[in-house]
N, CA, C, O and the ligand as a Tripos MOL2 file, in Angstrom:
@<TRIPOS>MOLECULE
protein
  229   227    58     0     0
PROTEIN
NO_CHARGES

@<TRIPOS>ATOM
      1 N          97.1300   42.6290   89.4730 N.3       1 MET1
      2 CA         96.6810   41.3460   88.8800 C.3       1 MET1
      3 C          95.2150   41.4490   88.4800 C.2       1 MET1
      4 O          94.3600   41.8210   89.2840 O.2       1 MET1
      5 N          94.9580   41.1310   87.2930 N.am      2 ASN2
      6 CA         93.5770   41.1360   86.8190 C.3       2 ASN2
      7 C          93.2230   39.7250   86.3500 C.2       2 ASN2
      8 O          93.3650   39.3590   85.1830 O.2       2 ASN2
      9 N          92.7570   38.9670   87.3240 N.am      3 GLN3
     10 CA         92.4870   37.5650   87.0040 C.3       3 GLN3
     11 C          90.9920   37.3470   86.7470 C.2       3 GLN3
     12 O          90.1640   37.6850   87.5930 O.2       3 GLN3
     13 N          90.6570   36.8040   85.6240 N.am      4 PRO4
     14 CA         89.2350   36.5140   85.3600 C.3       4 PRO4
     15 C          88.7640   35.3590   86.2390 C.2       4 PRO4
     16 O          89.5500   34.4950   86.6280 O.2       4 PRO4
     17 N          87.5020   35.3610   86.5350 N.am      5 PRO5
     18 CA         86.9610   34.2550   87.3550 C.3       5 PRO5
     19 C          87.1080   32.9360   86.6060 C.2       5 PRO5
     20 O          87.0080   32.8920   85.3800 O.2       5 PRO5
     21 N          87.3440   31.8810   87.3440 N.am      6 PRO6
     22 CA         87.5100   30.5710   86.7030 C.3       6 PRO6
     23 C          86.2420   30.1470   85.9790 C.2       6 PRO6
     24 O          85.1340   30.2690   86.5010 O.2       6 PRO6
     25 N          86.4290   29.6580   84.7880 N.am      7 ASP7
     26 CA         85.2800   29.2090   84.0050 C.3       7 ASP7
     27 C          84.8990   27.7870   84.4220 C.2       7 ASP7
     28 O          85.5930   26.8170   84.1190 O.2       7 ASP7
     29 N          83.7980   27.7050   85.1100 N.am      8 THR8
     30 CA         83.3970   26.3810   85.5870 C.3       8 THR8
     31 C          82.7260   25.5620   84.4890 C.2       8 THR8
     32 O          82.6540   24.3350   84.5570 O.2       8 THR8
     33 N          82.2370   26.2800   83.4720 N.am      9 GLY9
     34 CA         81.5450   25.5520   82.4140 C.3       9 GLY9
     35 C          80.2150   25.0080   82.9020 C.2       9 GLY9
     36 O          79.7640   25.3300   84.0010 O.2       9 GLY9
     37 N          79.6090   24.2020   82.0950 N.am     10 THR10
     38 CA         78.3180   23.6250   82.4750 C.3      10 THR10
     39 C          78.4710   22.1150   82.6120 C.2      10 THR10
     40 O          78.7790   21.4160   81.6470 O.2      10 THR10
     41 N          78.2510   21.6300   83.8230 N.am     11 PRO11
     42 CA         78.3610   20.1790   84.0180 C.3      11 PRO11
     43 C          77.3130   19.4330   83.2130 C.2      11 PRO11
     44 O          76.1670   19.8710   83.1060 O.2      11 PRO11
     45 N          77.7080   18.3230   82.6570 N.am     12 ALA12
     46 CA         76.7730   17.5370   81.8520 C.3      12 ALA12
     47 C          75.6150   17.0670   82.7210 C.2      12 ALA12
     48 O          75.7990   16.3980   83.7380 O.2      12 ALA12
     49 N          74.4310   17.4340   82.2920 N.am     13 ALA13
     50 CA         73.2520   17.0380   83.0610 C.3      13 ALA13
     51 C          72.9580   15.5630   82.8170 C.2      13 ALA13
     52 O          72.4660   15.1740   81.7580 O.2      13 ALA13
     53 N          73.2640   14.7720   83.8020 N.am     14 ALA14
     54 CA         72.9980   13.3460   83.6620 C.3      14 ALA14
     55 C          71.5000   13.0950   83.8220 C.2      14 ALA14
     56 O          70.8620   13.6400   84.7230 O.2      14 ALA14
     57 N          70.9610   12.2820   82.9590 N.am     15 PRO15
     58 CA         69.5300   11.9780   83.0660 C.3      15 PRO15
     59 C          69.2130   11.2560   84.3650 C.2      15 PRO15
     60 O          69.8960   10.3070   84.7520 O.2      15 PRO15
     61 N          68.1780   11.7170   85.0210 N.am     16 ALA16
     62 CA         67.8150   11.1080   86.2960 C.3      16 ALA16
     63 C          67.4080    9.6570   86.0890 C.2      16 ALA16
     64 O          66.6800    9.3140   85.1580 O.2      16 ALA16
     65 N          67.8920    8.8390   86.9690 N.am     17 ALA17
     66 CA         67.5470    7.4180   86.8750 C.3      17 ALA17
     67 C          66.0930    7.2380   87.2720 C.2      17 ALA17
     68 O          65.7500    7.0850   88.4450 O.2      17 ALA17
     69 N          65.2740    7.2620   86.2660 N.am     18 GLU18
     70 CA         63.8370    7.1430   86.5320 C.3      18 GLU18
     71 C          63.4570    5.6760   86.6440 C.2      18 GLU18
     72 O          63.7740    4.8840   85.7570 O.2      18 GLU18
     73 N          62.7870    5.3080   87.7140 N.am     19 PRO19
     74 CA         62.3980    3.9020   87.8600 C.3      19 PRO19
     75 C          61.4130    3.4970   86.7810 C.2      19 PRO19
     76 O          60.4420    4.2050   86.5120 O.2      19 PRO19
     77 N          61.6620    2.3830   86.1840 N.am     20 ARG20
     78 CA         60.8050    1.9020   85.1050 C.3      20 ARG20
     79 C          59.9470    0.7420   85.5800 C.2      20 ARG20
     80 O          60.3560   -0.0700   86.4110 O.2      20 ARG20
     81 N          58.7600    0.6930   85.0310 N.am     21 ALA21
     82 CA         57.8820   -0.4130   85.3690 C.3      21 ALA21
     83 C          58.3320   -1.6610   84.6280 C.2      21 ALA21
     84 O          58.8810   -1.5830   83.5290 O.2      21 ALA21
     85 N          58.0950   -2.8050   85.2370 N.am     22 ASP22
     86 CA         58.4640   -4.0540   84.5890 C.3      22 ASP22
     87 C          57.3270   -4.5340   83.6960 C.2      22 ASP22
     88 O          56.1520   -4.2840   83.9660 O.2      22 ASP22
     89 N          57.7010   -5.2170   82.6430 N.am     23 CYS23
     90 CA         56.7080   -5.7850   81.7470 C.3      23 CYS23
     91 C          55.9250   -6.8550   82.5120 C.2      23 CYS23
     92 O          56.4990   -7.6790   83.2240 O.2      23 CYS23
     93 N          54.6060   -6.8200   82.3470 N.am     24 VAL24
     94 CA         53.7790   -7.7680   83.0900 C.3      24 VAL24
     95 C          53.8480   -9.1600   82.4730 C.2      24 VAL24
     96 O          53.4160  -10.1400   83.0800 O.2      24 VAL24
     97 N          54.3860   -9.2390   81.2830 N.am     25 LEU25
     98 CA         54.4290  -10.5370   80.5980 C.3      25 LEU25
     99 C          55.7800  -11.2170   80.7430 C.2      25 LEU25
    100 O          55.8500  -12.3990   81.0800 O.2      25 LEU25
    101 N          56.8500  -10.4800   80.4900 N.am     26 CYS26
    102 CA         58.1660  -11.1210   80.4980 C.3      26 CYS26
    103 C          59.0630  -10.5790   81.6060 C.2      26 CYS26
    104 O          60.1310  -11.1350   81.8620 O.2      26 CYS26
    105 N          58.6410   -9.4980   82.2650 N.am     27 GLY27
    106 CA         59.4280   -8.9890   83.3760 C.3      27 GLY27
    107 C          60.5530   -8.0650   82.9600 C.2      27 GLY27
    108 O          61.3020   -7.5780   83.8070 O.2      27 GLY27
    109 N          60.6800   -7.8220   81.6790 N.am     28 GLU28
    110 CA         61.7230   -6.9090   81.2190 C.3      28 GLU28
    111 C          61.3220   -5.4770   81.5560 C.2      28 GLU28
    112 O          60.1350   -5.1500   81.5730 O.2      28 GLU28
    113 N          62.3010   -4.6290   81.8230 N.am     29 PRO29
    114 CA         61.9890   -3.2290   82.1020 C.3      29 PRO29
    115 C          61.3960   -2.5660   80.8660 C.2      29 PRO29
    116 O          61.9090   -2.7120   79.7570 O.2      29 PRO29
    117 N          60.3170   -1.8420   81.0780 N.am     30 THR30
    118 CA         59.6690   -1.1590   79.9650 C.3      30 THR30
    119 C          60.1770    0.2610   79.8640 C.2      30 THR30
    120 O          61.0240    0.6850   80.6500 O.2      30 THR30
    121 N          59.6660    0.9850   78.9080 N.am     31 GLU31
    122 CA         60.0250    2.3850   78.7710 C.3      31 GLU31
    123 C          59.0010    3.2710   79.4450 C.2      31 GLU31
    124 O          59.0330    4.4930   79.3060 O.2      31 GLU31
    125 N          58.0900    2.6470   80.1780 N.am     32 HIS32
    126 CA         57.0950    3.4110   80.9070 C.3      32 HIS32
    127 C          57.5780    3.6370   82.3360 C.2      32 HIS32
    128 O          58.2180    2.7630   82.9200 O.2      32 HIS32
    129 N          57.2790    4.7960   82.8960 N.am     33 PRO33
    130 CA         57.6590    5.0360   84.2890 C.3      33 PRO33
    131 C          56.8920    4.1190   85.2280 C.2      33 PRO33
    132 O          55.8260    3.5990   84.9000 O.2      33 PRO33
    133 N          57.4590    3.9460   86.3770 N.am     34 ASN34
    134 CA         56.8830    3.0160   87.3450 C.3      34 ASN34
    135 C          55.5130    3.4600   87.8200 C.2      34 ASN34
    136 O          54.7480    2.6670   88.3700 O.2      34 ASN34
    137 N          55.2040    4.7450   87.6040 N.am     35 SER35
    138 CA         53.9290    5.2720   88.0820 C.3      35 SER35
    139 C          52.8080    5.0420   87.0900 C.2      35 SER35
    140 O          51.6710    5.4530   87.3210 O.2      35 SER35
    141 N          53.1290    4.3820   85.9790 N.am     36 THR36
    142 CA         52.1070    4.1370   84.9690 C.3      36 THR36
    143 C          51.0570    3.1800   85.5220 C.2      36 THR36
    144 O          51.3730    2.1290   86.0790 O.2      36 THR36
    145 N          49.8000    3.5770   85.3520 N.am     37 LYS37
    146 CA         48.7320    2.7150   85.8380 C.3      37 LYS37
    147 C          48.3990    1.6510   84.8060 C.2      37 LYS37
    148 O          48.5950    1.8340   83.6040 O.2      37 LYS37
    149 N          47.8940    0.5420   85.3080 N.am     38 GLY38
    150 CA         47.5220   -0.5320   84.4060 C.3      38 GLY38
    151 C          48.7010   -1.4090   84.0500 C.2      38 GLY38
    152 O          49.7870   -1.2860   84.6150 O.2      38 GLY38
    153 N          48.4650   -2.2930   83.1030 N.am     39 ALA39
    154 CA         49.5090   -3.2380   82.6980 C.3      39 ALA39
    155 C          50.5200   -2.5310   81.8180 C.2      39 ALA39
    156 O          50.1610   -1.8260   80.8740 O.2      39 ALA39
    157 N          51.7780   -2.7270   82.1380 N.am     40 THR40
    158 CA         52.8420   -2.1330   81.3340 C.3      40 THR40
    159 C          53.5410   -3.2400   80.5550 C.2      40 THR40
    160 O          53.8520   -4.3010   81.0960 O.2      40 THR40
    161 N          53.7780   -2.9760   79.2990 N.am     41 LEU41
    162 CA         54.4270   -3.9570   78.4480 C.3      41 LEU41
    163 C          55.7050   -3.3780   77.8830 C.2      41 LEU41
    164 O          55.7930   -2.1840   77.5960 O.2      41 LEU41
    165 N          56.6930   -4.2410   77.7270 N.am     42 CYS42
    166 CA         57.9260   -3.8110   77.0840 C.3      42 CYS42
    167 C          57.6580   -3.6920   75.5770 C.2      42 CYS42
    168 O          56.6620   -4.2220   75.0820 O.2      42 CYS42
    169 N          58.5260   -3.0120   74.8600 N.am     43 PRO43
    170 CA         58.2980   -2.8190   73.4170 C.3      43 PRO43
    171 C          58.0600   -4.1310   72.6880 C.2      43 PRO43
    172 O          57.2420   -4.1900   71.7700 O.2      43 PRO43
    173 N          58.7610   -5.1750   73.0830 N.am     44 VAL44
    174 CA         58.6000   -6.4580   72.4020 C.3      44 VAL44
    175 C          57.1970   -7.0020   72.6120 C.2      44 VAL44
    176 O          56.5290   -7.4040   71.6590 O.2      44 VAL44
    177 N          56.7510   -7.0130   73.8680 N.am     45 CYS45
    178 CA         55.4320   -7.5500   74.1640 C.3      45 CYS45
    179 C          54.3460   -6.6330   73.6090 C.2      45 CYS45
    180 O          53.2870   -7.1010   73.1890 O.2      45 CYS45
    181 N          54.6070   -5.3450   73.6080 N.am     46 GLU46
    182 CA         53.6390   -4.4300   73.0090 C.3      46 GLU46
    183 C          53.4610   -4.7600   71.5320 C.2      46 GLU46
    184 O          52.3460   -4.7490   71.0100 O.2      46 GLU46
    185 N          54.5570   -5.0480   70.8800 N.am     47 TRP47
    186 CA         54.4980   -5.3810   69.4500 C.3      47 TRP47
    187 C          53.7410   -6.6840   69.2460 C.2      47 TRP47
    188 O          52.9280   -6.8140   68.3310 O.2      47 TRP47
    189 N          54.0250   -7.6430   70.1170 N.am     48 GLN48
    190 CA         53.3550   -8.9320   69.9800 C.3      48 GLN48
    191 C          51.8630   -8.7960   70.2400 C.2      48 GLN48
    192 O          51.0450   -9.4100   69.5560 O.2      48 GLN48
    193 N          51.5170   -7.9890   71.2300 N.am     49 GLU49
    194 CA         50.1080   -7.7620   71.5120 C.3      49 GLU49
    195 C          49.4390   -7.0640   70.3290 C.2      49 GLU49
    196 O          48.2980   -7.3650   69.9790 O.2      49 GLU49
    197 N          50.1540   -6.1450   69.7310 N.am     50 ALA50
    198 CA         49.6030   -5.4230   68.5830 C.3      50 ALA50
    199 C          49.3650   -6.3890   67.4280 C.2      50 ALA50
    200 O          48.3620   -6.2950   66.7210 O.2      50 ALA50
    201 N          50.2950   -7.3120   67.2490 N.am     51 GLN51
    202 CA         50.1270   -8.2840   66.1780 C.3      51 GLN51
    203 C          48.9400   -9.2020   66.4830 C.2      51 GLN51
    204 O          48.1740   -9.5690   65.5930 O.2      51 GLN51
    205 N          48.8100   -9.5570   67.7460 N.am     52 ARG52
    206 CA         47.7570  -10.4730   68.1240 C.3      52 ARG52
    207 C          46.3900   -9.8360   67.9410 C.2      52 ARG52
    208 O          45.4710  -10.4460   67.3930 O.2      52 ARG52
    209 N          46.2700   -8.6120   68.4010 N.am     53 THR53
    210 CA         44.9730   -7.9450   68.3280 C.3      53 THR53
    211 C          44.6770   -7.4980   66.9050 C.2      53 THR53
    212 O          43.5230   -7.2440   66.5580 O.2      53 THR53
    213 N          45.6910   -7.4030   66.1000 N.am     54 ALA54
    214 CA         45.4700   -6.9560   64.7200 C.3      54 ALA54
    215 C          44.7320   -8.0220   63.9330 C.2      54 ALA54
    216 O          44.0590   -7.7150   62.9490 O.2      54 ALA54
    217 N          44.8530   -9.2810   64.3590 N.am     55 CYS55
    218 CA         44.2310  -10.3610   63.6180 C.3      55 CYS55
    219 C          42.8150  -10.6520   64.1270 C.2      55 CYS55
    220 O          42.0230  -11.2910   63.4350 O.2      55 CYS55
    221 N          42.5060  -10.1860   65.3270 N.am     56 SER56
    222 CA         41.1990  -10.5000   65.8900 C.3      56 SER56
    223 C          40.2330   -9.3620   65.6030 C.2      56 SER56
    224 O          40.4840   -8.2080   65.9500 O.2      56 SER56
    225 N          39.1710   -9.6960   64.9910 N.am     57 GLY57
    226 CA         38.1620   -8.6840   64.7040 C.3      57 GLY57
    227 C          38.4430   -8.0330   63.3770 C.2      57 GLY57
    228 O          37.7000   -7.1470   62.9550 O.2      57 GLY57
    229 ZN         57.6020   -7.9710   77.7650 Zn       58 ZN58
@<TRIPOS>BOND
     1     1     2 1
     2     2     3 1
     3     3     4 2
     4     3     5 am
     5     5     6 1
     6     6     7 1
     7     7     8 2
     8     7     9 am
     9     9    10 1
    10    10    11 1
    11    11    12 2
    12    11    13 am
    13    13    14 1
    14    14    15 1
    15    15    16 2
    16    15    17 am
    17    17    18 1
    18    18    19 1
    19    19    20 2
    20    19    21 am
    21    21    22 1
    22    22    23 1
    23    23    24 2
    24    23    25 am
    25    25    26 1
    26    26    27 1
    27    27    28 2
    28    27    29 am
    29    29    30 1
    30    30    31 1
    31    31    32 2
    32    31    33 am
    33    33    34 1
    34    34    35 1
    35    35    36 2
    36    35    37 am
    37    37    38 1
    38    38    39 1
    39    39    40 2
    40    39    41 am
    41    41    42 1
    42    42    43 1
    43    43    44 2
    44    43    45 am
    45    45    46 1
    46    46    47 1
    47    47    48 2
    48    47    49 am
    49    49    50 1
    50    50    51 1
    51    51    52 2
    52    51    53 am
    53    53    54 1
    54    54    55 1
    55    55    56 2
    56    55    57 am
    57    57    58 1
    58    58    59 1
    59    59    60 2
    60    59    61 am
    61    61    62 1
    62    62    63 1
    63    63    64 2
    64    63    65 am
    65    65    66 1
    66    66    67 1
    67    67    68 2
    68    67    69 am
    69    69    70 1
    70    70    71 1
    71    71    72 2
    72    71    73 am
    73    73    74 1
    74    74    75 1
    75    75    76 2
    76    75    77 am
    77    77    78 1
    78    78    79 1
    79    79    80 2
    80    79    81 am
    81    81    82 1
    82    82    83 1
    83    83    84 2
    84    83    85 am
    85    85    86 1
    86    86    87 1
    87    87    88 2
    88    87    89 am
    89    89    90 1
    90    90    91 1
    91    91    92 2
    92    91    93 am
    93    93    94 1
    94    94    95 1
    95    95    96 2
    96    95    97 am
    97    97    98 1
    98    98    99 1
    99    99   100 2
   100    99   101 am
   101   101   102 1
   102   102   103 1
   103   103   104 2
   104   103   105 am
   105   105   106 1
   106   106   107 1
   107   107   108 2
   108   107   109 am
   109   109   110 1
   110   110   111 1
   111   111   112 2
   112   111   113 am
   113   113   114 1
   114   114   115 1
   115   115   116 2
   116   115   117 am
   117   117   118 1
   118   118   119 1
   119   119   120 2
   120   119   121 am
   121   121   122 1
   122   122   123 1
   123   123   124 2
   124   123   125 am
   125   125   126 1
   126   126   127 1
   127   127   128 2
   128   127   129 am
   129   129   130 1
   130   130   131 1
   131   131   132 2
   132   131   133 am
   133   133   134 1
   134   134   135 1
   135   135   136 2
   136   135   137 am
   137   137   138 1
   138   138   139 1
   139   139   140 2
   140   139   141 am
   141   141   142 1
   142   142   143 1
   143   143   144 2
   144   143   145 am
   145   145   146 1
   146   146   147 1
   147   147   148 2
   148   147   149 am
   149   149   150 1
   150   150   151 1
   151   151   152 2
   152   151   153 am
   153   153   154 1
   154   154   155 1
   155   155   156 2
   156   155   157 am
   157   157   158 1
   158   158   159 1
   159   159   160 2
   160   159   161 am
   161   161   162 1
   162   162   163 1
   163   163   164 2
   164   163   165 am
   165   165   166 1
   166   166   167 1
   167   167   168 2
   168   167   169 am
   169   169   170 1
   170   170   171 1
   171   171   172 2
   172   171   173 am
   173   173   174 1
   174   174   175 1
   175   175   176 2
   176   175   177 am
   177   177   178 1
   178   178   179 1
   179   179   180 2
   180   179   181 am
   181   181   182 1
   182   182   183 1
   183   183   184 2
   184   183   185 am
   185   185   186 1
   186   186   187 1
   187   187   188 2
   188   187   189 am
   189   189   190 1
   190   190   191 1
   191   191   192 2
   192   191   193 am
   193   193   194 1
   194   194   195 1
   195   195   196 2
   196   195   197 am
   197   197   198 1
   198   198   199 1
   199   199   200 2
   200   199   201 am
   201   201   202 1
   202   202   203 1
   203   203   204 2
   204   203   205 am
   205   205   206 1
   206   206   207 1
   207   207   208 2
   208   207   209 am
   209   209   210 1
   210   210   211 1
   211   211   212 2
   212   211   213 am
   213   213   214 1
   214   214   215 1
   215   215   216 2
   216   215   217 am
   217   217   218 1
   218   218   219 1
   219   219   220 2
   220   219   221 am
   221   221   222 1
   222   222   223 1
   223   223   224 2
   224   223   225 am
   225   225   226 1
   226   226   227 1
   227   227   228 2
@<TRIPOS>SUBSTRUCTURE
     1 MET1         2 RESIDUE 1 A MET
     2 ASN2         6 RESIDUE 1 A ASN
     3 GLN3        10 RESIDUE 1 A GLN
     4 PRO4        14 RESIDUE 1 A PRO
     5 PRO5        18 RESIDUE 1 A PRO
     6 PRO6        22 RESIDUE 1 A PRO
     7 ASP7        26 RESIDUE 1 A ASP
     8 THR8        30 RESIDUE 1 A THR
     9 GLY9        34 RESIDUE 1 A GLY
    10 THR10       38 RESIDUE 1 A THR
    11 PRO11       42 RESIDUE 1 A PRO
    12 ALA12       46 RESIDUE 1 A ALA
    13 ALA13       50 RESIDUE 1 A ALA
    14 ALA14       54 RESIDUE 1 A ALA
    15 PRO15       58 RESIDUE 1 A PRO
    16 ALA16       62 RESIDUE 1 A ALA
    17 ALA17       66 RESIDUE 1 A ALA
    18 GLU18       70 RESIDUE 1 A GLU
    19 PRO19       74 RESIDUE 1 A PRO
    20 ARG20       78 RESIDUE 1 A ARG
    21 ALA21       82 RESIDUE 1 A ALA
    22 ASP22       86 RESIDUE 1 A ASP
    23 CYS23       90 RESIDUE 1 A CYS
    24 VAL24       94 RESIDUE 1 A VAL
    25 LEU25       98 RESIDUE 1 A LEU
    26 CYS26      102 RESIDUE 1 A CYS
    27 GLY27      106 RESIDUE 1 A GLY
    28 GLU28      110 RESIDUE 1 A GLU
    29 PRO29      114 RESIDUE 1 A PRO
    30 THR30      118 RESIDUE 1 A THR
    31 GLU31      122 RESIDUE 1 A GLU
    32 HIS32      126 RESIDUE 1 A HIS
    33 PRO33      130 RESIDUE 1 A PRO
    34 ASN34      134 RESIDUE 1 A ASN
    35 SER35      138 RESIDUE 1 A SER
    36 THR36      142 RESIDUE 1 A THR
    37 LYS37      146 RESIDUE 1 A LYS
    38 GLY38      150 RESIDUE 1 A GLY
    39 ALA39      154 RESIDUE 1 A ALA
    40 THR40      158 RESIDUE 1 A THR
    41 LEU41      162 RESIDUE 1 A LEU
    42 CYS42      166 RESIDUE 1 A CYS
    43 PRO43      170 RESIDUE 1 A PRO
    44 VAL44      174 RESIDUE 1 A VAL
    45 CYS45      178 RESIDUE 1 A CYS
    46 GLU46      182 RESIDUE 1 A GLU
    47 TRP47      186 RESIDUE 1 A TRP
    48 GLN48      190 RESIDUE 1 A GLN
    49 GLU49      194 RESIDUE 1 A GLU
    50 ALA50      198 RESIDUE 1 A ALA
    51 GLN51      202 RESIDUE 1 A GLN
    52 ARG52      206 RESIDUE 1 A ARG
    53 THR53      210 RESIDUE 1 A THR
    54 ALA54      214 RESIDUE 1 A ALA
    55 CYS55      218 RESIDUE 1 A CYS
    56 SER56      222 RESIDUE 1 A SER
    57 GLY57      226 RESIDUE 1 A GLY
    58 ZN58       229 GROUP 0 **** ****
């Protein structure tokens, strides 16, 4: 008997559940890791802040 070793293949690497920091304004999870220093904003609030600061100065 000449049996080849079983092909285990490559298991799909599931992305690690990285803890996300909450938005300081609305509390929604941001795309920043929890270890981010300072205020973290979700994409929506980041956009709103960008719009706000774009008009000042
Ligand atoms: Zn937000």
